[in-house]
Each structure stands twice: as C-alpha cells, then as structure tokens.
C-alpha positions in Angstrom: 95.2 65.9 67.7 92.4 64.7 68.9 88.8 65.8 67.3 87.3 65.8 70.4 89.0 66.9 74.1 89.5 64.1 76.2 88.1 63.8 79.8 90.8 62.9 82.6 89.7 61.3 85.8 92.1 61.5 89.1 94.6 58.3 88.1 94.0 58.4 84.5 97.3 58.4 82.2 98.5 59.5 78.8 101.7 57.2 77.4 103.3 58.0 73.8 105.2 55.6 72.4 107.0 56.2 69.3 108.9 53.0 67.5 110.9 52.7 64.5 112.9 50.3 62.6 116.7 51.4 62.2 118.0 48.1 60.9 119.5 47.0 57.3 116.5 45.4 56.6 114.1 47.9 56.8 112.6 49.1 53.9 112.9 52.9 54.3 116.5 52.9 55.4 118.7 55.0 53.5 121.7 54.9 55.6 124.3 51.9 54.5 125.1 50.7 56.6 122.6 51.6 59.3 123.7 54.6 61.9 122.7 55.1 65.6 120.2 58.6 65.2 120.3 60.8 67.6 117.2 63.1 68.9 116.8 66.1 67.1 114.5 68.2 64.5 116.5 67.5 61.7 115.2 65.1 58.8 117.9 62.7 59.5 117.0 62.3 63.6 114.7 61.1 65.5 111.9 63.3 66.0 109.5 62.0 68.6 108.2 64.0 71.2 104.6 64.9 72.9 103.4 68.0 74.2 100.3 68.0 76.0 97.9 70.9 77.1 95.6 70.4 80.1 93.5 72.8 81.1 90.5 72.9 84.0 87.0 73.7 83.3 
C-alpha cells in the first residue's frame, strides 16, 4: 500500500517484480533438496501477485 495515492499520466506504467531464491544455498531454504515451487496461496507455494485499483477523479 502506498501512503499517498499515485498520480498517473498518459503513457505511465506500473511494474511489479518479485524474486526469490529457491537454491540449496539459500538461508531460508527448508526443502532438502530444493523443490520447484508452483504458484498458489499456500505457505509452501509462491504467492507473488499484484492488485491495482484505478479510479478517475
């Protein structure tokens, strides 16, 4: 969430990027050996998604 609403102009873009480290060397890795992580809403799944609400004033 942004503290203040963003003002958008013609041609402006909003880009969301998520990265994670699923390698054996990652300190947060709890799967040995590491497993592929599918998209989903579970705690053992990748949960990156972006929702935007646009309104005209």
